[in-house]
N, C-alpha and C positions, 0 to 999 in steps of 0.2 A: 031114908037114904036120898040125898039130894046131890046130884052131879058128882057122886063119889066122895063127898066131903062129909065127915062125921062131926057132930057136936055143934054147939052154939058159937057164934062169932061175938067176941068181946074185944074192945079196944086193946091193942097191944098183944093179942094172942097170935100164935103161929098155928095155922091150920094145915094139917097133913092129909093128903088124899088117901083113900082106901087103896091098898095094894092091888086088889082085884081091878078097880077102875083104871089104875095106871097101866097095868098089863094089857087091858082091853084097848086102851088108847094107843099104846105102842104097837099092838098088833094091827090096828086099823090103819095108822098112818105110816109107820116105819121110817119117818123122817125126823132127823135130829138137827136142831139149829144151834148156832153159837149166838148168844144174845148178850149184849152189854147195856146195862142201865147206867147212864151218867146223870146224876141227880144232886141237887143241893141238900137233900135231907133223906135219911133212910132210918126207920125205926129199927132197933132201939138206940142207935148211935146219936142221931140228931132228929128232933121232931118239933114242928110248929103247927102242922096241919095234916090234912088227908094225904098229901103227897108222900109223906114219910110212911104212912100205913101201907100204901100201895107198893112203894119201893122196898119195904121191909118184908112183905108177904108174897107178892107176885113172883119174884125170882125163886122163892122156895117152892112154890107150886109148879112153876115151869121146870125147875130142876127135878122135881118129883116125877114129871112126865118124860124124863130122859134127855132134856135139853141141857146144853152146857151154858151156864149163866154166870155173869160177873157183874158186880155192882161197884161203881166208882163214885165216891162222894168225898168232899173235902173233910179234913180233920180239923174241927174248930178248936180254938184256944182253950175252951173249957174242958176238953177231953184229954186225959193223960193216960199213959199205959197202966198206971196204978188203978184207974177206974175200972171196976168189974165189967162195965158195958163194953169196954174196948179190949177185953182180954183176947178176943179172936181176931181183932183188926190187924191188918198188915200195913206197915208204913213202907211205901215204895221208895222213899228218899228223894222224891222229886221236889223241886222248889215250888 
């Protein structure tokens, strides 16, 4: 057991923290933050390097610790609603 995370890390995998460690962390801090990531890429939607890996997995880990997290990223031309990677994406209709 390492920092409450189980399993091996592989590129593109989402890591979920142990329920026990999340509850311990919440009990210790009791503080919840609203966090917004504004990024040019976020896995699995758009990826050219390590930034996408961080912006695709760190928000999930922070949300697992009880924080309210939002990721804002451009929707590039190559991605359409028919693409399975974009099935959970929400278009805010902004220009």
